[in-house]
C-alpha positions in Angstrom: -15.4 -18.0 -9.9 -16.9 -15.0 -11.7 -18.0 -12.2 -9.4 -21.3 -11.9 -11.2 -22.0 -15.6 -11.2 -25.0 -16.9 -9.2 -22.8 -19.4 -7.3 -20.4 -16.6 -6.2 -23.3 -14.4 -5.1 -24.9 -17.3 -3.2 -21.6 -18.1 -1.5 -21.1 -14.4 -0.6 -24.5 -14.3 1.1 -23.5 -17.4 3.1 -20.3 -15.6 4.1 -22.3 -12.5 5.1 -24.6 -14.6 7.4 -21.5 -16.2 8.9 -19.9 -12.8 9.5 -23.1 -11.5 11.2 -23.4 -14.6 13.4 -19.7 -14.2 14.5 -20.4 -10.6 15.3 -23.4 -11.4 17.4 -21.4 -14.1 19.3 -18.5 -11.7 20.0 -20.9 -9.0 21.1 -22.5 -11.3 23.7 -19.2 -12.9 25.0 -18.2 -12.1 28.6 -16.3 -8.7 28.5 -12.7 -9.4 29.3 -10.0 -7.3 31.0 -12.4 -5.0 32.8 -13.2 -3.2 29.6 -16.4 -1.1 29.5 -19.3 -2.4 27.4 -18.9 0.5 24.9 -15.3 -0.4 24.3 -16.1 -4.1 23.8 -19.0 -3.3 21.5 -16.9 -0.9 19.4 -14.3 -3.7 19.1 -17.0 -6.2 18.1 -18.2 -3.9 15.3 -14.7 -3.2 14.1 -13.4 -6.8 14.1 -16.7 -8.0 12.5 -16.1 -5.5 9.6 -12.5 -6.7 9.3 -13.7 -10.4 9.2 -16.2 -9.6 6.6 -13.5 -8.2 4.4 -11.1 -11.0 5.1 -13.5 -13.8 4.0 -14.8 -11.7 1.0 -18.3 -11.4 2.5 -18.2 -7.6 1.9 -16.1 -5.1 0.1 -14.1 -2.9 2.4 -16.2 0.1 1.4 -19.5 -1.7 2.3 -18.1 -3.2 5.5 -16.9 0.2 6.8 -20.2 2.0 5.9 -22.2 -0.7 7.7 -19.8 -0.5 10.7 -20.3 3.3 10.9 -24.1 2.9 10.8 -23.9 0.3 13.5 -21.7 2.3 15.9 -24.2 5.2 15.7 -27.5 3.1 15.8 -26.3 1.1 18.8 -25.1 4.3 20.4 -21.5 3.1 20.8 -20.2 6.4 19.5 -21.8 9.8 19.0 -22.6 10.8 15.4 -20.0 13.6 15.7 -17.3 11.1 16.7 -18.4 8.7 14.0 -18.0 11.3 11.3 -14.7 12.8 12.7 -12.5 10.8 10.4 -13.8 12.7 7.3 -12.1 15.9 8.6 -8.6 14.4 9.1 -6.1 16.2 7.0 -4.1 13.2 5.9 -7.2 11.4 4.7 -8.1 14.4 2.6 -4.5 14.2 1.3 -5.3 10.7 0.1 -8.4 11.9 -1.7 -6.6 14.8 -3.5 -3.5 12.7 -4.3 -5.7 10.0 -5.8 -7.2 12.6 -8.2 -3.8 14.0 -9.0 -2.7 10.5 -9.9 -5.4 10.3 -12.6 -3.7 13.3 -14.2 -0.3 11.4 -14.3 -2.0 8.5 -16.0 -4.2 10.5 -18.4 -1.4 12.8 -19.5 0.7 9.9 -20.6 3.7 11.1 -18.5 4.0 7.7 -16.7 4.3 5.7 -19.9 6.7 8.2 -21.4 9.1 7.9 -18.4 9.0 4.1 -18.7 9.7 4.1 -22.4 12.5 6.6 -22.1 14.3 4.4 -19.6 13.7 1.2 -21.7 15.0 3.0 -24.8 18.2 3.8 -23.0 18.8 0.8 -20.7 16.6 -2.1 -22.0 19.1 -4.3 -23.9 18.9 -7.2 -21.4 16.1 -8.8 -19.4 17.8 -7.8 -16.2 18.0 -4.2 -17.4 14.3 -4.3 -18.3 13.6 -5.5 -14.7 15.5 -2.5 -13.4 13.7 -0.2 -15.8 10.3 -1.4 -14.5 11.4 -0.9 -10.9 12.9 2.6 -11.7 9.7 3.7 -13.4 7.6 2.6 -10.4 9.9 4.4 -8.0 9.8 7.6 -10.0 6.0 7.6 -10.0 5.7 6.6 -6.4 5.5 10.1 -4.7 2.8 11.3 -7.2 0.6 8.3 -7.2 -0.4 7.3 -3.6 -2.3 4.2 -4.8 0.0 1.2 -5.5 -3.0 -0.3 -7.3 -3.2 2.8 -9.6 0.5 2.5 -10.3 0.1 -1.1 -11.2 -2.3 0.1 -13.9 0.6 2.0 -15.5 3.2 -0.7 -15.0 1.2 -3.7 -16.1 0.6 -2.8 -19.7 4.3 -1.8 -20.0 5.5 -5.1 -18.5 2.9 -7.0 -20.6 4.1 -5.3 -23.9 7.7 -6.0 -23.0 7.0 -9.6 -22.4 5.2 -10.1 -25.7 7.8 -8.1 -27.7 10.7 -10.1 -26.3 9.1 -13.4 -27.5 7.3 -14.5 -24.3 3.6 -15.5 -24.4 1.3 -16.2 -21.4 1.5 -20.0 -21.9 3.3 -22.7 -19.8 5.8 -23.2 -22.7 6.6 -19.6 -23.3 6.0 -17.5 -20.1 9.4 -18.3 -18.6 11.3 -16.7 -21.5 10.9 -13.2 -20.0 7.3 -12.7 -18.9 7.4 -14.4 -15.6 10.5 -12.6 -14.5 9.3 -9.2 -15.6 5.9 -9.6 -13.9 7.4 -10.9 -10.7 10.0 -8.1 -10.6 7.2 -5.6 -11.1 5.2 -6.7 -8.1 8.3 -7.2 -6.0 9.7 -3.8 -6.7 6.3 -2.3 -6.2 6.4 -3.2 -2.5 9.6 -1.2 -2.0 8.7 1.9 -4.1 5.6 2.1 -1.9 7.7 1.9 1.2 10.1 4.6 0.0 7.7 7.4 -0.3 5.3 8.8 2.3 2.8 9.2 -0.6 3.7 5.9 -2.2 0.8 4.0 -0.7 -2.5 5.2 0.6 -2.1 3.6 4.0 1.3 5.3 4.8 -0.3 8.5 6.0 -2.8 6.5 8.0 0.0 4.8 9.8 1.6 8.2 10.4 -1.7 9.4 11.9 -1.7 6.5 14.3 2.0 6.9 15.1 1.4 10.5 16.0 -0.7 9.4 18.9 2.5 7.8 20.3 4.5 11.0 19.8 6.1 9.9 16.6 6.3 12.5 13.8 6.2 11.2 10.2 6.2 13.6 7.3 7.2 13.5 3.6 10.8 14.6 4.3 11.8 12.4 7.3 10.0 9.4 5.8 12.1 9.3 2.6 15.2 10.0 4.7 14.5 7.0 7.1 13.4 4.7 4.2 16.2 5.6 1.9 19.0 3.2 2.9 16.9 -0.1 3.3 14.8 0.8 0.2 17.7 1.6 -2.1 19.4 -1.7 -1.0 16.2 -3.6 -1.6 15.5 -2.0 -5.0 19.0 -3.0 -6.2 18.8 -6.5 -4.7 15.3 -7.6 -5.8 15.8 -7.7 -9.7 19.2 -9.4 -9.2 18.0 -12.0 -6.7 15.0 -13.0 -8.9 17.3 -13.1 -12.0 19.7 -15.5 -10.2 17.2 -17.7 -8.4 14.6 -17.9 -11.2 16.5 -16.9 -14.3 14.5 -16.0 -17.5 15.2 -18.2 -20.5 16.0 -15.1 -22.6 18.8 -13.0 -21.2 19.3 -10.4 -24.0 16.5 -8.2 -25.4 18.0 -6.0 -28.2 14.5 -5.5 -29.6 13.1 -3.8 -26.4 14.8 -0.4 -27.0 13.4 -0.4 -30.5 9.9 -1.2 -29.2 10.3 1.8 -26.8 11.5 4.0 -29.6 8.5 3.2 -31.7 6.1 3.8 -28.8 7.7 7.1 -28.1 7.5 8.0 -31.8 3.8 7.2 -31.7 3.4 9.4 -28.6 5.1 12.2 -30.4 6.8 15.2 -28.7 6.0 15.8 -25.1 2.6 17.4 -25.0 1.6 20.6 -23.2 -0.4 18.4 -20.8 2.6 16.3 -20.0 4.8 19.3 -19.4 2.2 20.9 -17.0 1.8 17.5 -15.3 5.6 17.1 -14.9 6.1 20.6 -13.5 3.1 20.2 -11.1 4.4 16.8 -10.1 7.9 18.2 -9.3 6.5 21.2 -7.5 4.3 19.1 -5.3 7.3 16.9 -4.4 9.3 20.0 -3.5 6.5 21.4 -1.3 5.9 18.1 0.4 9.6 17.7 1.1 10.0 21.2 2.6 6.5 21.3 4.2 7.9 21.2 7.8 10.2 24.2 7.1 7.5 26.1 5.2 4.7 25.0 7.7 2.5 24.0 4.8 -0.2 21.3 5.2 0.4 18.2 3.0 -3.3 18.0 2.0 -3.3 21.6 0.9 -0.3 20.9 -1.4 -2.2 18.0 -3.0 -5.3 20.2 -3.5 -3.1 23.0 -4.9 -1.7 20.5 -7.5 -5.2 19.3 -8.3 -6.4 22.9 -8.8 -3.5 23.6 -11.2 -4.4 20.5 -13.2 -8.1 21.4 -13.4 -7.4 25.0 -14.3 -5.0 23.9 -17.1 -7.4 21.2 -18.3 -5.0 18.4 -17.7 -7.6 16.9 -15.5 -11.1 18.1 -16.1 -14.3 18.1 -13.9 -15.7 15.6 -16.4 -12.7 13.3 -15.7 -13.5 13.6 -12.0 -17.1 12.7 -12.6 -16.2 9.7 -14.7 -13.1 8.4 -12.8 -13.2 9.8 -9.3 -15.3 7.0 -7.9 -12.3 5.0 -6.5 -10.8 8.1 -4.9 -14.1 8.8 -3.2 -14.6 5.2 -2.2 -11.1 5.0 -0.7 -11.6 8.3 1.2 -14.9 7.1 2.7 -13.7 3.7 4.0 -10.3 5.0 5.1 -12.0 7.8 7.2 -14.4 5.3 8.8 -11.9 2.6 9.7 -9.4 5.1 10.9 -12.0 6.7 13.1 -12.8 3.3 14.6 -9.2 2.3 15.1 -8.3 5.6 16.8 -11.5 5.5 18.9 -10.5 2.1 20.2 -7.0 3.5 21.0 -8.5 6.6 22.8 -10.9 4.4 24.8 -8.0 2.3 26.1 -8.6 -0.9 24.1 -5.3 -0.9 22.3 -3.3 -0.2 25.5 -5.1 -3.0 27.4 -4.7 -5.5 24.5 -1.1 -4.5 24.2 -0.5 -5.1 27.9 -2.0 -8.6 27.5 0.4 -9.4 24.6 3.3 -7.8 26.5 2.6 -10.2 29.4 3.3 -13.1 27.0 6.7 -11.7 26.0 7.7 -10.3 29.3 11.3 -11.0 30.2 12.6 -10.5 26.7 14.8 -7.4 26.1 13.5 -4.7 23.7 15.6 -5.8 20.8 14.1 -9.4 20.9 10.6 -7.9 21.3 11.2 -5.6 18.3 12.3 -8.5 16.1 9.5 -10.8 17.3 6.9 -8.1 16.6 8.3 -7.3 13.2 8.4 -10.9 12.0 4.9 -11.7 13.5 3.4 -8.6 11.8 4.8 -9.8 8.5 3.8 -13.5 8.8 0.2 -12.5 9.9 -0.3 -10.9 6.5 -0.9 -14.4 5.1 -4.3 -14.1 6.7 -5.1 -10.7 5.2 -6.2 -9.6 1.8 -5.7 -5.9 2.5 -2.6 -4.1 3.6 -4.7 -1.3 5.0 -7.1 -3.6 6.8 -4.1 -5.2 8.6 -2.6 -1.8 9.5 -5.9 -0.5 10.9 -6.4 -3.7 12.9 -2.9 -4.3 14.3 -0.6 -1.3 13.9 -1.7 0.5 17.1 -1.7 -2.8 19.0 1.8 -3.8 18.0 3.1 -0.3 18.6 1.6 -0.2 22.1 3.2 -3.6 22.9 6.6 -2.3 21.6 6.3 0.9 23.7 5.4 -1.2 26.8 8.6 -3.2 26.2 10.7 -0.1 25.9 11.3 -0.4 22.2 11.9 3.1 20.8 8.5 4.2 19.5 9.8 5.9 16.3 11.8 2.8 15.4 8.9 0.4 15.8 6.4 2.9 14.1 8.6 3.2 11.0 9.3 -0.5 10.8 5.6 -1.4 11.0 4.8 1.1 8.3 7.6 -0.2 6.0 6.5 -3.8 6.7 2.9 -2.9 5.7 4.4 -2.2 2.2 7.1 -4.8 1.8 5.0 -7.9 2.7 2.6 -7.2 -0.2 4.3 -9.7 -2.5 3.9 -12.8 -0.4 0.6 -14.0 -1.9 -1.4 -13.2 -5.0 -4.1 -11.6 -2.8 -1.7 -9.8 -0.5 -2.3 -6.6 -2.3 -4.9 -5.4 -4.8 -1.9 -4.1 -6.9 -1.0 -7.8 -7.6 -4.3 -8.6 -9.3 -3.4 -7.6 -12.8 -0.1 -9.4 -12.8 -1.5 -12.5 -11.1 -4.2 -12.7 -13.8 -1.8 -12.1 -16.7 -1.1 -15.7 -17.5 2.6 -15.1 -17.1 2.6 -15.5 -13.3 0.9 -18.6 -11.9 -0.2 -18.4 -8.3 2.3 -21.0 -7.2 5.1 -18.8 -8.5 3.9 -15.8 -6.5 3.7 -17.9 -3.3 7.1 -19.4 -3.8 9.0 -16.4 -5.1 7.0 -14.0 -3.0 8.0 -15.8 0.2 11.7 -15.5 -0.8 11.4 -11.8 -1.6 9.5 -11.1 1.7 12.2 -12.9 3.7 14.8 -10.8 1.7 12.9 -7.6 2.4 12.5 -8.4 6.1 16.2 -9.2 6.5 17.2 -6.0 4.7 15.0 -3.8 6.9 16.0 -5.6 10.1 19.7 -5.3 9.2 19.1 -1.6 8.6 17.7 -1.1 12.1 20.7 1.0 13.3 20.1 3.4 10.4 16.3 3.5 10.9 16.8 4.1 14.6 19.3 6.9 14.1 17.5 8.6 11.1 14.1 8.5 12.8 15.6 10.4 15.8 17.2 13.2 13.8 
């Protein structure tokens, strides 16, 4: 159904009324667990906003803005507290890094990296799958939006599919297209988990984990994530290739296609060189920020300043294309503020205690596995990775801590899971949208193959528990 169609808009208003009615009902329910009225009302506004997003009654931006208005108008929180999320350093990091990502895309550096890999390694469909995954992984630390990275990867995967004889039709898509598209969205989940700045919600999880005494930064994140992510990045293209083999196995024309594309692009431009040096410098500063005592957001703003001063990314570009960055900044700040306020007011601890009562008697290893699997499976109900993280991350982490699960272990595992479960359904992540609508990848393929890849990812990360536990304590 088209977003602009009258039927869609009518259905959306019906959903909005349903959301409002549910919110009013929850507001007036008997307050459980000896919570204060303010805590219950804050929870009501928060969960109503999440429900509105889940059933597509409201965009996450609109839902969060309305929620902030409600908490102030109903005097649930003070205006100062309601606006406090906008001053959080890691949320400012997201804003700046989003804008830097535009420079990577505009300069053409992302496409050049992909074509260089394909020219060198792209003689088989399996190798093309690895090239797509490698490109995404290399771009991960500089582009904190997995949706933005999908905008780089999709046209490359689409061109490769067409140039290797695959068309978006039932008769032709299985030649190479379905495999390349599925490999792209599957590898995307792991490249996002590998880097602290690989997905916009990662720093948000780190901000919540800090309240439990867990330190997550660019350097220790990539160290902890390295072993399970490298294993998964190697396994995913091969598993898909074996279980759902493409009809065409050899693609001798792909390197030639990449060579032509590189020829059309010409020599590396001054903008690309500046972008590459800035990109590398930002990664180095992020990696050594604990030793140098440099704020991560300041590094991102420094990189943005260099790009603006060198005209790689102009003020006009910001005016024309900075809307999604600002939108993300606003709703992240609001929902993070509400989530942390619930935690500070004792709601998460109380809810965690209630869940803990249901799993009391289990040892911490069993609780850790149960919570990880439950957190992954629940994503079938969510259309936003970040919405799930904001709604459940602190609750699950509190339950784990109550059950004596090491806080750092559970915090990192929940953060990784927020990334690697994004392939399980077409709507599990906004980064899937382009690929799901390509014609090469029917929804049933994503559900079937996505379930298998999600099970594979979960198994890899759970088996890597000894490493995660040790690395997160170093």
